[in-house]
N, C-alpha and C positions, 0 to 999 in steps of 0.2 A: 504494500500500500504506500501511498504518498501523502505528504502534507506540504502545505505552504503556510508560512506565517507572514502576515502583513506587518512588517517591522515598523511601519509608520504609525500603525494603530497601537502596537504593543506598548504598554506602559510599565513593564517590568514588575508586575505583581507576582510573578513566578509561581502561580498555581500550577502551571504545566510542568515546571521543574519538580515540584513535590509529587505530582501524580504520575509522571512518566520520566523519571530521571535517566533512563537509558536512552531516551530520545532527545530530551531538552536539557540544556545546561546554561547556567549564567556565566557570562564572561565579564569579570569585574562586578560592579554593583547592579548594572542595568542592561548590559549587552546580552542578548539571547542568542545562543547557538543551538542549532537543531539539525537532525538528520532528515532530509527531505524524503528519503526512502527508508522505511523501517520494517523490521521483521513482523510477520503476522502475529507472533505471540505477544506483541506489544500493542495490538490494535485496540483492545479494551481500555488499556491505560491511556492511549492517545485520544480516544473518543471521550473519555472522562475529562482529560485535560482540555480538550476543545470546548466541551460543555461548561467547564468551570471558568474559562477565560472571561473576565469581567468586560472586556471590550470586544469579544468575539473576533479575535485576530487570527485564529487558527482554522484553516480549511483542511478537511480530511477526505481522502478517497475519491468518491464519485464527483464531489464538488470541485475537484482540482483539475483544471485544464492544463495541457502541457506548458502553456506560457504562464501559469500560476494565477490566472484570473478566475473569478467566480463564474 
C-alpha cells in the first residue's frame, strides 16, 4: 500500500508517529519523515494514524494517485 502526507497541512502533532512508528518518524521537533510504500502488516496502524490526524494530512491506499493528489 501507499501513503502521501500533505506536509503543508501537517502541523507536527505526531499522532501518526505514536500509532505507526514503523512508518512515520519525527525528524527534529516538527519535521515528519515517512515511508510512502509500507508493508501490508502495517496497514491497520497506518489507517488508524490517518484517522487520528487532526488536520487530515494523510492519504492512504485507494485515495492516493501516482502524483500524490486526492
